[in-house]
N, CA, C and O atoms as a GROMACS GRO file, in nm:
protein
  252
    1MET      N    1 -18.720  -2.951  -0.697
    1MET     CA    2 -18.738  -3.089  -0.660
    1MET      C    3 -18.884  -3.133  -0.677
    1MET      O    4 -18.912  -3.250  -0.703
    2GLU      N    5 -18.975  -3.038  -0.662
    2GLU     CA    6 -19.115  -3.076  -0.673
    2GLU      C    7 -19.147  -3.136  -0.809
    2GLU      O    8 -19.237  -3.220  -0.821
    3GLY      N    9 -19.073  -3.096  -0.913
    3GLY     CA   10 -19.099  -3.145  -1.047
    3GLY      C   11 -19.017  -3.268  -1.085
    3GLY      O   12 -19.033  -3.322  -1.194
    4PHE      N   13 -18.930  -3.312  -0.995
    4PHE     CA   14 -18.845  -3.428  -1.026
    4PHE      C   15 -18.928  -3.556  -1.028
    4PHE      O   16 -19.022  -3.572  -0.951
    5ASP      N   17 -18.891  -3.646  -1.118
    5ASP     CA   18 -18.954  -3.777  -1.116
    5ASP      C   19 -18.889  -3.862  -1.006
    5ASP      O   20 -18.793  -3.818  -0.942
    6ALA      N   21 -18.940  -3.981  -0.985
    6ALA     CA   22 -18.893  -4.066  -0.874
    6ALA      C   23 -18.745  -4.100  -0.889
    6ALA      O   24 -18.673  -4.106  -0.789
    7THR      N   25 -18.698  -4.121  -1.010
    7THR     CA   26 -18.557  -4.155  -1.032
    7THR      C   27 -18.467  -4.038  -0.992
    7THR      O   28 -18.364  -4.058  -0.927
    8ALA      N   29 -18.504  -3.918  -1.031
    8ALA     CA   30 -18.425  -3.799  -0.997
    8ALA      C   31 -18.426  -3.775  -0.846
    8ALA      O   32 -18.323  -3.742  -0.788
    9ARG      N   33 -18.542  -3.790  -0.783
    9ARG     CA   34 -18.550  -3.774  -0.637
    9ARG      C   35 -18.464  -3.876  -0.565
    9ARG      O   36 -18.393  -3.842  -0.470
   10ASP      N   37 -18.468  -4.001  -0.611
   10ASP     CA   38 -18.386  -4.105  -0.550
   10ASP      C   39 -18.238  -4.072  -0.564
   10ASP      O   40 -18.160  -4.092  -0.471
   11ALA      N   41 -18.199  -4.020  -0.680
   11ALA     CA   42 -18.059  -3.982  -0.702
   11ALA      C   43 -18.018  -3.870  -0.607
   11ALA      O   44 -17.908  -3.873  -0.552
   12TRP      N   45 -18.106  -3.771  -0.587
   12TRP     CA   46 -18.077  -3.660  -0.496
   12TRP      C   47 -18.055  -3.713  -0.355
   12TRP      O   48 -17.956  -3.679  -0.290
   13PHE      N   49 -18.145  -3.795  -0.307
   13PHE     CA   50 -18.135  -3.844  -0.170
   13PHE      C   51 -18.025  -3.949  -0.152
   13PHE      O   52 -17.986  -3.979  -0.039
   14ALA      N   53 -17.974  -4.003  -0.260
   14ALA     CA   54 -17.862  -4.097  -0.253
   14ALA      C   55 -17.728  -4.024  -0.244
   14ALA      O   56 -17.626  -4.085  -0.212
   15CYS      N   57 -17.727  -3.894  -0.271
   15CYS     CA   58 -17.602  -3.817  -0.265
   15CYS      C   59 -17.549  -3.810  -0.123
   15CYS      O   60 -17.626  -3.797  -0.028
   16SER      N   61 -17.418  -3.819  -0.108
   16SER     CA   62 -17.359  -3.808   0.025
   16SER      C   63 -17.351  -3.662   0.069
   16SER      O   64 -17.346  -3.634   0.189
   17VAL      N   65 -17.349  -3.570  -0.026
   17VAL     CA   66 -17.351  -3.425   0.004
   17VAL      C   67 -17.462  -3.363  -0.078
   17VAL      O   68 -17.465  -3.376  -0.200
   18ARG      N   69 -17.551  -3.295  -0.010
   18ARG     CA   70 -17.659  -3.221  -0.078
   18ARG      C   71 -17.642  -3.075  -0.041
   18ARG      O   72 -17.664  -3.035   0.074
   19ARG      N   73 -17.602  -2.995  -0.139
   19ARG     CA   74 -17.566  -2.856  -0.110
   19ARG      C   75 -17.607  -2.765  -0.225
   19ARG      O   76 -17.588  -2.799  -0.342
   20PHE      N   77 -17.663  -2.652  -0.191
   20PHE     CA   78 -17.686  -2.544  -0.288
   20PHE      C   79 -17.576  -2.442  -0.263
   20PHE      O   80 -17.568  -2.384  -0.155
   21ASP      N   81 -17.492  -2.421  -0.362
   21ASP     CA   82 -17.377  -2.330  -0.348
   21ASP      C   83 -17.400  -2.207  -0.433
   21ASP      O   84 -17.408  -2.215  -0.555
   22ILE      N   85 -17.412  -2.093  -0.367
   22ILE     CA   86 -17.432  -1.966  -0.435
   22ILE      C   87 -17.295  -1.905  -0.457
   22ILE      O   88 -17.232  -1.860  -0.361
   23GLY      N   89 -17.248  -1.903  -0.581
   23GLY     CA   90 -17.115  -1.852  -0.612
   23GLY      C   91 -17.121  -1.708  -0.659
   23GLY      O   92 -17.200  -1.673  -0.746
   24LEU      N   93 -17.037  -1.625  -0.599
   24LEU     CA   94 -17.031  -1.484  -0.634
   24LEU      C   95 -16.888  -1.445  -0.662
   24LEU      O   96 -16.795  -1.494  -0.598
   25GLU      N   97 -16.869  -1.356  -0.758
   25GLU     CA   98 -16.736  -1.304  -0.787
   25GLU      C   99 -16.724  -1.167  -0.722
   25GLU      O  100 -16.810  -1.081  -0.739
   26SER      N  101 -16.615  -1.149  -0.646
   26SER     CA  102 -16.596  -1.021  -0.578
   26SER      C  103 -16.550  -0.916  -0.678
   26SER      O  104 -16.506  -0.948  -0.788
   27GLY      N  105 -16.560  -0.794  -0.637
   27GLY     CA  106 -16.513  -0.684  -0.720
   27GLY      C  107 -16.396  -0.615  -0.652
   27GLY      O  108 -16.372  -0.632  -0.532
   28ALA      N  109 -16.324  -0.538  -0.730
   28ALA     CA  110 -16.211  -0.465  -0.675
   28ALA      C  111 -16.256  -0.340  -0.602
   28ALA      O  112 -16.188  -0.291  -0.511
   29HIS      N  113 -16.369  -0.288  -0.640
   29HIS     CA  114 -16.422  -0.166  -0.580
   29HIS      C  115 -16.573  -0.180  -0.566
   29HIS      O  116 -16.635  -0.268  -0.627
   30GLY      N  117 -16.629  -0.096  -0.489
   30GLY     CA  118 -16.774  -0.094  -0.481
   30GLY      C  119 -16.827  -0.114  -0.341
   30GLY      O  120 -16.753  -0.117  -0.243
   31LYS      N  121 -16.955  -0.128  -0.337
   31LYS     CA  122 -17.026  -0.140  -0.210
   31LYS      C  123 -17.029  -0.285  -0.162
   31LYS      O  124 -17.001  -0.378  -0.237
   32ALA      N  125 -17.062  -0.298  -0.037
   32ALA     CA  126 -17.078  -0.432   0.020
   32ALA      C  127 -17.199  -0.500  -0.041
   32ALA      O  128 -17.296  -0.435  -0.079
   33LEU      N  129 -17.192  -0.629  -0.050
   33LEU     CA  130 -17.303  -0.708  -0.102
   33LEU      C  131 -17.380  -0.765   0.016
   33LEU      O  132 -17.322  -0.820   0.109
   34VAL      N  133 -17.508  -0.751   0.010
   34VAL     CA  134 -17.597  -0.811   0.110
   34VAL      C  135 -17.678  -0.918   0.040
   34VAL      O  136 -17.745  -0.891  -0.060
   35LEU      N  137 -17.672  -1.038   0.092
   35LEU     CA  138 -17.742  -1.151   0.032
   35LEU      C  139 -17.842  -1.204   0.133
   35LEU      O  140 -17.805  -1.260   0.236
   36ASP      N  141 -17.970  -1.186   0.103
   36ASP     CA  142 -18.076  -1.236   0.191
   36ASP      C  143 -18.129  -1.367   0.138
   36ASP      O  144 -18.153  -1.382   0.017
   37LEU      N  145 -18.148  -1.462   0.226
   37LEU     CA  146 -18.215  -1.587   0.192
   37LEU      C  147 -18.349  -1.587   0.265
   37LEU      O  148 -18.354  -1.573   0.387
   38ALA      N  149 -18.454  -1.601   0.190
   38ALA     CA  150 -18.588  -1.599   0.247
   38ALA      C  151 -18.611  -1.720   0.337
   38ALA      O  152 -18.555  -1.827   0.312
   39PRO      N  153 -18.691  -1.704   0.441
   39PRO     CA  154 -18.720  -1.817   0.529
   39PRO      C  155 -18.772  -1.939   0.452
   39PRO      O  156 -18.738  -2.052   0.486
   40GLU      N  157 -18.852  -1.917   0.350
   40GLU     CA  158 -18.906  -2.030   0.272
   40GLU      C  159 -18.794  -2.104   0.199
   40GLU      O  160 -18.798  -2.226   0.186
   41THR      N  161 -18.695  -2.031   0.151
   41THR     CA  162 -18.580  -2.093   0.085
   41THR      C  163 -18.506  -2.184   0.183
   41THR      O  164 -18.469  -2.296   0.149
   42LEU      N  165 -18.486  -2.135   0.304
   42LEU     CA  166 -18.417  -2.215   0.406
   42LEU      C  167 -18.500  -2.335   0.449
   42LEU      O  168 -18.447  -2.443   0.470
   43ARG      N  169 -18.631  -2.316   0.461
   43ARG     CA  170 -18.720  -2.427   0.498
   43ARG      C  171 -18.716  -2.536   0.391
   43ARG      O  172 -18.709  -2.655   0.423
   44ARG      N  173 -18.721  -2.496   0.265
   44ARG     CA  174 -18.720  -2.594   0.156
   44ARG      C  175 -18.587  -2.667   0.150
   44ARG      O  176 -18.582  -2.787   0.125
   45SER      N  177 -18.478  -2.594   0.172
   45SER     CA  178 -18.346  -2.659   0.174
   45SER      C  179 -18.338  -2.761   0.287
   45SER      O  180 -18.289  -2.872   0.268
   46LEU      N  181 -18.386  -2.723   0.403
   46LEU     CA  182 -18.388  -2.814   0.518
   46LEU      C  183 -18.471  -2.938   0.487
   46LEU      O  184 -18.430  -3.050   0.520
   47ALA      N  185 -18.586  -2.920   0.426
   47ALA     CA  186 -18.673  -3.033   0.393
   47ALA      C  187 -18.605  -3.129   0.296
   47ALA      O  188 -18.635  -3.248   0.295
   48LEU      N  189 -18.513  -3.077   0.215
   48LEU     CA  190 -18.440  -3.160   0.119
   48LEU      C  191 -18.312  -3.217   0.178
   48LEU      O  192 -18.239  -3.290   0.110
   49GLY      N  193 -18.284  -3.185   0.302
   49GLY     CA  194 -18.162  -3.234   0.365
   49GLY      C  195 -18.038  -3.166   0.309
   49GLY      O  196 -17.930  -3.225   0.309
   50ALA      N  197 -18.053  -3.043   0.262
   50ALA     CA  198 -17.943  -2.973   0.196
   50ALA      C  199 -17.890  -2.859   0.282
   50ALA      O  200 -17.961  -2.803   0.365
   51THR      N  201 -17.763  -2.828   0.260
   51THR     CA  202 -17.705  -2.707   0.318
   51THR      C  203 -17.703  -2.600   0.210
   51THR      O  204 -17.712  -2.628   0.091
   52VAL      N  205 -17.692  -2.476   0.255
   52VAL     CA  206 -17.677  -2.363   0.164
   52VAL      C  207 -17.542  -2.300   0.195
   52VAL      O  208 -17.513  -2.265   0.309
   53ARG      N  209 -17.461  -2.287   0.092
   53ARG     CA  210 -17.327  -2.230   0.108
   53ARG      C  211 -17.315  -2.109   0.015
   53ARG      O  212 -17.366  -2.108  -0.096
   54VAL      N  213 -17.246  -2.007   0.065
   54VAL     CA  214 -17.214  -1.891  -0.018
   54VAL      C  215 -17.062  -1.892  -0.037
   54VAL      O  216 -16.987  -1.888   0.060
   55THR      N  217 -17.019  -1.896  -0.164
   55THR     CA  218 -16.877  -1.896  -0.197
   55THR      C  219 -16.844  -1.766  -0.267
   55THR      O  220 -16.907  -1.732  -0.368
   56LEU      N  221 -16.747  -1.693  -0.216
   56LEU     CA  222 -16.704  -1.567  -0.275
   56LEU      C  223 -16.570  -1.590  -0.344
   56LEU      O  224 -16.471  -1.623  -0.280
   57TYR      N  225 -16.569  -1.571  -0.475
   57TYR     CA  226 -16.449  -1.589  -0.554
   57TYR      C  227 -16.383  -1.454  -0.576
   57TYR      O  228 -16.450  -1.357  -0.611
   58SER      N  229 -16.252  -1.447  -0.555
   58SER     CA  230 -16.181  -1.322  -0.577
   58SER      C  231 -16.155  -1.303  -0.726
   58SER      O  232 -16.152  -1.400  -0.802
   59ILE      N  233 -16.137  -1.180  -0.765
   59ILE     CA  234 -16.104  -1.152  -0.904
   59ILE      C  235 -15.957  -1.111  -0.910
   59ILE      O  236 -15.903  -1.056  -0.814
   60ALA      N  237 -15.894  -1.138  -1.021
   60ALA     CA  238 -15.754  -1.100  -1.038
   60ALA      C  239 -15.745  -0.949  -1.057
   60ALA      O  240 -15.826  -0.890  -1.129
   61ASN      N  241 -15.649  -0.888  -0.992
   61ASN     CA  242 -15.627  -0.745  -1.006
   61ASN      C  243 -15.541  -0.723  -1.131
   61ASN      O  244 -15.425  -0.762  -1.135
   62ASN      N  245 -15.601  -0.661  -1.231
   62ASN     CA  246 -15.533  -0.641  -1.359
   62ASN      C  247 -15.454  -0.510  -1.368
   62ASN      O  248 -15.413  -0.472  -1.477
   63GLY      N  249 -15.434  -0.444  -1.258
   63GLY     CA  250 -15.358  -0.323  -1.279
   63GLY      C  251 -15.341  -0.239  -1.164
   63GLY      O  252 -15.278  -0.134  -1.173
   0.00000   0.00000   0.00000
């Protein structure tokens, strides 16, 4: 956002939903995933009026 021009910033703040969605595809096997969000990431999201969502997509079992 720091690099956005005034028109892009206005468009962002005009949105009814401001969300950063981190999409991940699950695996059939393996270890647990740990996803850390740094405090600065959360602070910047808050300053932008945005939520942060993590979406886990399942994979089809092929066999």
